[in-house]
GUNU-250092 format. One record per atom (N, C-alpha, C): x, y, z. Coordinates in steps of 0.2 Angstrom, whole numbers, plus 2048, in hexadecimal, padded with zeros to 3 digits. Atoms other than C-alpha are relative to their C-alpha. Layout:
<rs>
XYZ...
</rs>
This chain:
<rs>
803800807B582CBE328058037FB7FC7FE806B602CEE217FF8077FF8007F9802B642E0E1D8008017F8801800807B5E2E3E0B8038077FE7FD7F9802B6A2F1E037FF8007F8801800808B652F6DF18058057FD7FB7FC804B722FDDE57FD8027FA8027FE807B6C308DD78068027FD7FA800802B7B306DCD8017FC7F9800804806B7E301DBB8077FD7FF7F9803800B902FBDBF8007FB8058008067FBB922EADC88068018057FA8007FCBA32F0DD07FE8028078027FE7FAB9A2F8DDF7FD7FA8048038057FDB902E9DE38057FB8027FB8057FFB9F2DDDE28058038067FC7FD7FBBA92EADED7FC7FF8078048007F9B9B2EADFB8007F98028018077FEB992D7DFA8077FE8047F98027FDBAC2D5DFE8018048068007FD7F9BAB2E2E0C7FC7FD8058048037FBB9D2DAE148007F8800800807801BA22C8E107FF7FC8078008047F9BA32C3E237FA8018038067FE7FDB922CAE277FA7FD7FB805803805B842BFE1F7F98048018077FC7FEB762CCE267FF8057FA8017FB805B792D7E177FF7FD7F9801802807B722D4E058008067FC7FF7FB804B772DFDF77FC7FE7F9804802806B6B2E0DE88008067FB8007FB805B6D2EADD87F98017FD8077FE802B5E2F3DD28018057FA8007FC806B5C2FADC07FC8068018037FA7FEB5730CDC07F88007FD807800802B47308DB67FC7FB8048048057FCB422FBDC38008038077FF7FD7F9B44307DD27F97FF8048078007FCB31308DD67FE7F98028028077FEB2F2F5DD58047FE8067FC8027FBB3E2F3DE07FE8038078027FD7FAB372FFDED7FB7FD8048058037FCB292F4DF18037FB8057FD8057FBB352E8DFA8038048067FE7FB7FAB392F7E068077FE8027F98027FEB4C2F5E078028048067FD7FD7FAB562F9E168048077FF7FB7FA802B62305E0D8008007F97FF7FF807B6430CDFC8068047FE7FA7FD802B75310DF47FF8027F88007FE807B7531BDE48078027FD7F97FE802B8531BDDA7FF8047FA8027FB805B8232BDD08048007FA7FC800806B90329DC47FF7FB7FB801805805B8A31ADBC7F98007FD807800802B7831EDB97FE8067FB8027FB805B70329DAB7FA8048038067FC7FDB6032EDB58028068047FF7FA7FBB5F33EDBF8007FD8078008037F9B64338DD17FC8048058047FC7FBB5B346DD97F97FE7FF807802801B4B341DD17FF7F98038008077FEB4F32FDD67FF8008088018007F9B51334DE87F98038028067FD7FEB4133EDE87FB7FA7FF804806801B3832EDE18007FC8077FF8047FAB3F324DF07FD8038068027FD7FAB3B331DFD7F88018008077FF801B29334DF67FC7F9801804807800B25321DF77FE7FF8088028017F9B1B31EE078037FB8047FD8067FCB2330EE0C8088018017F97FF800B35315E098028078027FE7F97FEB34327E108058008057FB8007FBB3F322E1E8067FC7FE7FA804802B4B317E148068047FE7FB7FC801B5C31EE158047FF7F97FC800807B66322E048078038017F97FE801B78323E018028027F97FE7FE807B7E32CDF18088008007F97FF802B8F329DEA8018037FA8007FB806B95336DDE8078037FF7FA7FC802BA333FDD57FF8078008027F9800B9934FDD58028038067FE7FC7FABA135BDE17FD8078008037F97FFB9636ADDE7FC8008068037FF7FAB90371DEE7F8800800807800801B7E374DE87FD7F97FF803806801B7C363DE28007FB8068008047FAB8135BDF27FB8028058057FD7FCB76367DFB7F97FE7FE807803803B67362DF07FF7F98038018077FDB6A350DF57FE8008078028007F9B6A354E077F98028028067FD7FFB5B35EE067FA7FB7FF805805801B5234FDFF7FF7FB8058008057FBB56345E0E8057FB7FF7FB804801B6533CE078057FF8077FC8007F9B6F335E178078027FF7F97FF801B80335E108028027F87FD7FE807B8933DE008077FE8007F9802800B99334DFD8048017F97FD7FF806BA533ADF08057FB7FE7FB805803BAF32FDE4807804800800807800BBC328DE57FE7FE8078038027FABB431EDF38057FD8057FC8037FBBBD31AE037FC7FA8038038067FEBB8308E067FE7FF8088018017F9BBA308E197FB8068028057FB7FEBB0319E1A7F97FE7FE807803802BA2311E107FD7FB8048028057FCBA2302E1A7FD8028078027FE7F9BA030BE2B7FA8047FF8067FC801B93317E237FA7FC800806805800B88308E1F7FF7FD8068018037FAB8B300E2F7FC8058058027FB7FBB87310E397F88027FE8077FE802B77314E2F7FB7FA8028048067FEB70302E327FF8008078018007F9B74304E447FB8058038047FB7FEB6B314E457F87FE7FE806803802B5C30CE3C7FD7FC8058028047FBB5B2FFE497FE8048068027FC7FAB5B30CE577FA8047FF8067FC801B4E317E4F7FA7FB7FF806804800B43308E4C7FD7FE8078028027F9B42305E5F7FC8068028047F97FFB35313E5F7FC8008068048007F9B2C30DE6F8058018057FC7FF7FBB34315E7D7FF7FC8068018047FAB2C309E898027F97FE7FE807801B2F2F8E808068007FC7FA800805B3D2FDE737FE7FC7FA802804805B332F4E667FE8057FA8027FC806B2F2FAE547F88028018077FE800B1F304E527FC7FF7FA804802805B11305E468038017F97FD7FF807B1B30CE378047FA7FE7FB806802B282FEE387FC7F9800804806801B1A2F1E3B7FD8007FA803800806B112F6E2C8057FF7FA7FB801806B212F7E218027F88007FE807800B262E5E277FB7FC7FD805804802B152DEE247FF8017F88007FF807B142E6E138057FD7FC7FA803803B252E0E0E7FF7F97FF800807800B222CEE127FA7FE7FC806801804B102CFE0A8028017F97FE7FF807B172D6DFA8057FB7FD7FB805802B252C9DF97FC7F9800804806801B172BCDFA8037FB8057FD8057FBB1F2B4E0A7FA7FD8038058037FCB152A8E148038018087FE7FF7F9B152ADE277F98008048057FF7FBB0A2AFE368008078038007FA7FCB042BFE3D7FD7FF8078038017F9B012BFE507FE8078038027FA7FDAF72CCE587FF7FE8088008017F9AF92CDE6B7FE8068048027FB7FBAF12D7E797FE7FD8078018027FAAED2D7E8B7F88008028078007FEADC2D3E938008038078027FC7FAAD52DEEA18068048027FB7FC7FEAE42E9EA07FE8078028027FA7FDADA2F9EA37FE8008078018017F9AD42F2EB38068008047F98017FCAE62EEEB88038088017FD7F97FFAEB301EB47FC8048058047FC7FBADC307EBE8027FF8077FF8027F9AE12FDECD8078028027F98007FFAF42FDECC8048077FE7FD7FA802AF730EEC38047FF7FA7FD800806B00312EB38077FE8007F98027FFB1230FEB98007F8800800807800B0E2FDEBD7FD7FD7FA802802807B042FCEAD8068007FB7FA800804B14301EA48047FA8017FC8067FEB1D2F3EAD7FD7FA7FD803805803B102E7EA78017FF7F97FF800807B122ECE958077FE7FF7F9802801B252EAE968017F98018008077FEB232D9E9E7FD7FC7FA804804806B172D4E8F8058007FA7FB7FF806B242DBE828067FB8017FA8047FFB322D1E8A7FE7F9800803807801B272C1E8B8007FE7F9801802807B232C2E798078007FC7F9800804B352C6E738047FA8027FC8067FEB3C2B8E7E7FE7FA7FC802806803B312ABE758008017F8800800808B322B2E638078027FE7FA7FF803B432BAE618067FB8037FB8057FEB4E2ABE628037FD7FA7FD803806B5A2A2E577FC7FC7FC804804804B4D296E527FB8037FC8057FB804B412A4E4C8048067FE7FC7FA802B4E2B0E457FD8047FB8047FC805B432B6E377FA8038038067FE7FDB372BDE438008088018017F97FFB302CFE477FB8018068057FE7FAB282D6E577FF8088008017F9800B202E7E577FB8028068047FD7FBB172F2E647FB8057FD8057FB803B072FAE5D7FF8068058017FA7FBB05304E6D7FB7FD8068048037FAAFD301E7F8027F98017FF8087FEAFB2EEE827FF7FC7F9801803806AFA2EAE6F8077FF7FD7FA802803B082E0E677FF7FC7F9800805806B0B2D7E568077FD7FF7FA804801B172CAE517FF7FD7F9800804806B1C2C3E408057FA8007FB805800B232B2E3F7FF7FC7FA800804806B282A7E308047FA8017FC8067FFB2D295E2F8017FE8078008027F9B28292E417FA7FD8028068037FDB1D288E4C7FC8068048037FB7FCB12297E517FB7FE8058048027FBB0628DE5B8047FF8067FC8017FAB14288E668038068037FE7F97FEB1A29AE677FA8038048067FD7FCB0829FE6D8007FC8078018047FAB08291E7A8068028057FA7FE7FCB1A296E807FF8078038017F97FEB152A9E817FB8008068058007FBB052A5E8B8037FC8077FD8037FAB0E299E978058048047FB7FC7FDB1C2A5E9A7FC8068038047FA7FDB102B4E9D7FC7FE8068048027FBB042AAEA88047FE8067FC8027FAB132A4EB38038068037FC7FA7FDB1A2B5EB67FC8068018047FB7FFB0B2C1EB57FE8028078028007F9B072BEEC78058058047FB7FC7FDB172C8ECC7FE8078008027F9801B0E2D8EC77F98018048067FF7FCAFF2D5ED38027FF8077FF8017F9AFE2D6EE67FE7F98028018077FEAFE2C6EEF7F87FF8018088017FFAEB2C9EF47FD7FF7F9803800806AE62CCEE28027F97FC7FE806803AF02BDEDC7FC7FA8038048067FCAE82B1EE97F98007FE808800802AD62B7EE57FF7FF7F9801801807AD92B6ED27FC8067FD8037FA804AD12C7ECE8028078047FF7F97FDAD22DAED27F98038008077FC7FFAC42E6ED78018077FE8007F9802AC12F6ECE7F98038018067FC7FFAB5303ED27FD8037FA8037FE806AA9307EC47FE8078008037F9800AA1318EBF7FB8018058058007FCA93314ECA8027FF8087FD8007FAA9E312ED97FF7F88038008077FEA9B2FFED98067FC7FF7FA803801AA92F3EDB7FF7FA7FB800805805AAC2E7ECC8067FC8007FA804800AB72D8ECB8027FE7F97FD801807AC32D5EBC8057FA8017FB805800ACD2C5EB98078037FF7F97FE801AE02C7EBA8028017F97FE7FF807AE92CDEAA8027FA7FD7FE806804AEB2C0E9D8028037F97FE7FE807AF12C0E8B7FC7FD7FB804803806AE72BDE7B8048017FA7FC800806AEF2B8E6B7FC7FE7FA804802807AE72B8E598057FF7FB7FB802805AF12B0E4B7FD7FF7FA803800807AEE2B2E398067FD7FB7FB803805AF72A6E2C7FF8047FA8007FC806AFC2B1E1D8047FB7FB7FD804806AFF2A6E0D7FF8047FA8017FC807B012ACDFB7F97FF7FD806800804AF12B0DF37FA8008058068007FCAE62B0E037FD8078018037F97FFAE52C3E068028047FA7FF7FB806AE42D1DF98058068027FC7FB7FEAED2DEE048017FF8087FE8007F9AF42E1E167FA8028048057FE7FCAE42E9E1C7FB7FA8018048067FFADA2D8E1A8047FC8057FC8047FAAE82D0E257FE8038078027FD7FAAE42DDE327F97FF8028078017FFAD22DBE317FF7F98038018077FDAD32C8E348037FF8067FC8007FAAE02CBE417FC8028068047FD7FBAD42D6E4B7FA7FB8028068057FFAC62C9E498027FA8047FE8067FDAD02BAE4F8038028077FE7FE7F9AD82C4E5E7FA8018048067FF7FCAC62C9E637FD7FA8028038077FEAC12B7E638047FD8067FC8027FAAD02B3E6E7FE8038068017FC7FAACB2C1E7A7F97FE8038078027FDAB92B9E7C8017FA8057FE8067FCAC22AAE858038038067FD7FE7FAAC62ADE978077FD8017FA8037FEAD82ACE9C8058017F97FB7FF806AE82ACE907FE7FA7FB802805805AE42A4E808028027F97FE7FE807AE82A4E6D7FB7FC7FC804803805ADD2A1E5E8048017F97FD800807AE429DE4C7FB8007FB804800806ADC2A1E3C8047FD7FB7FD804805AE1294E307FD8007F9803800806AD5298E228048017FA7FC7FF806ADC296E117FE8057FB8037FB804AD02A2E087FA8028048067FD7FDAC02ACE0B7FA7FC7FE805804802AB529FE037FC7FD805
</rs>
């Protein structure tokens, strides 16, 4: 995905310098932001913000406070470029959470690798799930909000497992974790491809996942995920359970209950400009359509294609 780097800078020299430095990497996009447009720009949730303190009239400390107090940008890293060598000033910046304070004149190579290393660290930190290595709720909400506010057209996919609790009860949590990792790999395999490069996969927790896909045949993606999942999920069951097609779990009354083998349900919501008022409405429809998919036995998907609520 493209890394959006915002430059708070009244001089165009820095932008041209950075574009030249990163000319061989098309994954970086540098956007100049006027100081009086900062709060508007923050709605796009940039990957990184660089403040060239020498070229702006506004108080850079207050500007950093504004960024860090913004709910969606509280974890957005900031680099400050400045000629101010006062120790207290630099310390004040760091106390506010500024990632790097680089003094003028700028060493281009130093700045280049600072940016590279920050973005690598962001990538690592976003892999918040120790089990699946996928972005969690904070990043999921930020990505959804970013696309929604940009008025993009995309599909939200909500995925979870059927009868997973029964599987955990019979096979134990360690085997359950293996099932979760298998599910994550199956989703990634069918979404994170060159064909669907502008995609996002997140792990809400437990057996719940989400994916965001744009400009893609998401019905085909659902079909591929289900086919892949059903073809390999039997590897996580004993031969006996696989053959009989169900597992037996003792309930609270001491009676044995039969549960179908684990399957996957997918609810898909088409998000188009003007359909939803906010991201909460998307989640509500997503929960509803996924619930409908789960009422159908076996792995299945349901797509909500309504254009409005009328």
